C-alpha positions as CSV (number, residue, x, y, z in Angstrom):
1,M,-25.4,9.6,-17.2
2,P,-22.0,11.3,-17.7
3,S,-20.8,13.5,-14.8
4,N,-20.1,17.2,-15.2
5,R,-16.4,16.4,-15.4
6,E,-16.9,13.9,-18.2
7,T,-19.1,16.3,-20.2
8,F,-16.3,19.0,-20.1
9,W,-14.3,16.9,-22.6
10,E,-17.2,16.8,-25.1
11,N,-16.4,20.4,-26.0
12,D,-15.0,20.9,-29.5
13,S,-12.1,23.4,-28.8
14,F,-9.9,24.0,-25.9
15,A,-7.3,26.4,-24.6
16,F,-4.7,24.9,-22.3
17,V,-3.2,27.6,-20.0
18,G,0.2,27.0,-18.4
19,H,3.2,29.0,-17.3
20,S,6.2,27.0,-18.2
21,S,8.7,29.2,-16.5
22,E,6.9,28.6,-13.2
23,K,5.5,25.0,-13.6
24,P,5.6,22.5,-16.4
25,F,3.0,23.1,-19.1
26,P,0.1,20.4,-19.2
27,K,1.7,18.7,-22.2
28,L,0.2,15.3,-21.5
29,S,-3.5,16.3,-21.6
30,Y,-2.8,18.9,-24.4
31,G,-1.1,16.3,-26.5
32,E,-3.7,13.6,-25.8
33,L,-6.6,15.8,-26.9
34,K,-4.7,16.9,-30.0
35,K,-4.2,13.2,-30.9
36,Q,-7.9,12.7,-30.5
37,G,-8.5,15.3,-33.1
38,K,-9.8,18.1,-30.8
39,K,-8.9,21.6,-31.6
40,V,-6.4,22.8,-29.0
41,F,-4.5,26.0,-28.4
42,A,-1.6,26.5,-26.0
43,V,-1.6,29.6,-23.9
44,D,1.7,30.2,-22.1
45,P,3.1,33.7,-21.6
46,S,6.5,32.4,-20.9
47,T,7.2,30.6,-24.2
48,N,6.5,30.8,-28.0
49,T,5.9,27.1,-28.7
50,I,4.4,24.0,-27.0
51,L,5.0,20.6,-28.7
52,G,5.8,22.4,-31.9
53,D,2.6,24.5,-31.8
54,K,2.4,28.3,-31.5
55,A,1.9,29.3,-27.8
56,Y,-0.3,32.4,-27.3
57,P,0.5,34.8,-24.4
58,D,-3.2,35.1,-23.3
59,L,-6.7,34.1,-24.2
60,A,-7.4,37.3,-26.0
61,S,-4.7,36.5,-28.5
62,L,-6.2,33.2,-29.7
63,P,-7.1,33.1,-33.4
64,E,-10.7,32.0,-32.5
65,K,-12.9,31.6,-29.5
66,V,-12.7,28.3,-27.7
67,S,-15.4,26.4,-25.9
68,A,-13.4,25.4,-22.9
69,V,-10.2,26.2,-21.0
70,V,-8.0,24.0,-18.9
71,I,-6.0,26.0,-16.3
72,E,-2.9,24.5,-14.9
73,V,-0.8,27.4,-13.6
74,P,0.8,28.1,-10.2
75,R,-2.1,28.4,-7.7
76,E,-1.4,32.1,-7.2
77,E,-2.2,32.8,-10.9
78,T,-5.5,30.8,-11.0
79,T,-7.8,33.6,-10.0
80,E,-6.5,35.9,-12.7
81,W,-6.9,33.2,-15.4
82,V,-10.5,32.4,-14.4
83,Q,-11.2,36.1,-14.7
84,R,-9.6,36.2,-18.1
85,A,-11.7,33.2,-19.2
86,A,-14.9,35.0,-18.1
87,E,-13.8,38.1,-20.0
88,A,-13.2,36.0,-23.1
89,G,-16.7,34.5,-22.8
90,I,-15.5,30.9,-22.1
91,Q,-18.2,29.2,-20.1
92,H,-16.4,25.9,-19.4
93,V,-13.4,26.0,-17.1
94,W,-11.3,23.1,-15.7
95,I,-9.0,24.0,-12.9
96,H,-6.4,21.3,-12.5
97,M,-6.4,19.6,-9.1
98,L,-5.1,21.6,-6.2
99,R,-4.9,24.8,-8.2
100,E,-8.3,26.3,-7.3
101,T,-8.6,29.2,-4.9
102,P,-11.7,30.5,-3.1
103,E,-11.4,33.7,-5.2
104,A,-11.3,31.8,-8.5
105,L,-14.3,29.8,-7.5
106,A,-16.2,32.9,-6.5
107,I,-15.5,34.6,-9.9
108,G,-16.7,31.5,-11.6
109,R,-19.9,31.4,-9.6
110,D,-20.5,35.1,-10.0
111,R,-19.9,35.0,-13.7
112,G,-22.0,31.9,-14.3
113,L,-19.1,29.7,-15.4
114,N,-19.3,25.9,-15.2
115,V,-16.0,25.4,-13.3
116,R,-14.7,21.9,-12.7
117,T,-12.1,21.3,-10.0
118,G,-10.5,18.6,-7.9
119,A,-9.3,16.2,-10.6
120,C,-6.5,15.5,-13.0
121,A,-7.5,15.9,-16.7
122,M,-5.6,12.8,-17.7
123,E,-8.1,10.6,-15.8
124,Y,-10.6,11.7,-18.4
125,V,-8.6,12.1,-21.6
126,S,-6.1,9.2,-21.5
127,H,-6.9,5.8,-23.1
128,G,-5.4,2.5,-22.4
129,L,-3.5,1.1,-19.4
130,S,-1.5,3.7,-17.5
131,Y,-1.3,5.1,-14.0
132,H,-4.0,7.6,-15.1
133,S,-6.3,4.7,-15.9
134,V,-5.7,3.3,-12.4
135,H,-6.6,6.8,-11.0
136,R,-9.7,6.8,-13.2
137,Q,-10.9,3.4,-11.8
138,L,-10.2,4.5,-8.2
139,S,-12.1,7.7,-8.8
140,K,-15.1,5.7,-10.2
141,V,-15.0,3.3,-7.2
142,L,-14.9,6.2,-4.8
143,G,-17.8,8.0,-6.6
144,R,-15.6,11.0,-7.6
145,F,-15.5,10.5,-11.4
C-alpha cells in the first residue's frame, strides 16, 4: 500500500512555491513532474519565469485551481504559504524537508489539510539512478518512505 507521501504525487496538478531571491526555486522536482506530463505551475513572487514558464506571484493568481502545492521557501515564509494554500482550497501540501514550522503544521491541522513533511520531493519524483534514488532506497530501508 502506498504511503501518504507517495500518494501526494498521484495528484493531477501542482503549484510549486519558491522564492528565488531568497533560496533557489525547486527546479528539479518542478521540471521532473513537467517531463512526466503533470500540470505544473511555478509560484515565485521574485521572478517572472521559471524554466521558460510563467511564474505567478501567488496562489490566487494561478489560471486554475491546483490539486496540490509543494512549498520550498525560506523557513520563515512557510507558515504564510500554508495559510495561502488553505485559503486557495488546496488540500494536499508538501513542505520540503526542514522547512516546516510548528505554526505551519498547526494551520494545516486546523484547516484539515493533508500536510506531508520531512522528505525531499526528488526521492519520489525522480526516476533512474541518481543520488536521489540512493536516498529513496535508504528511506525505504529505514521505513521513512
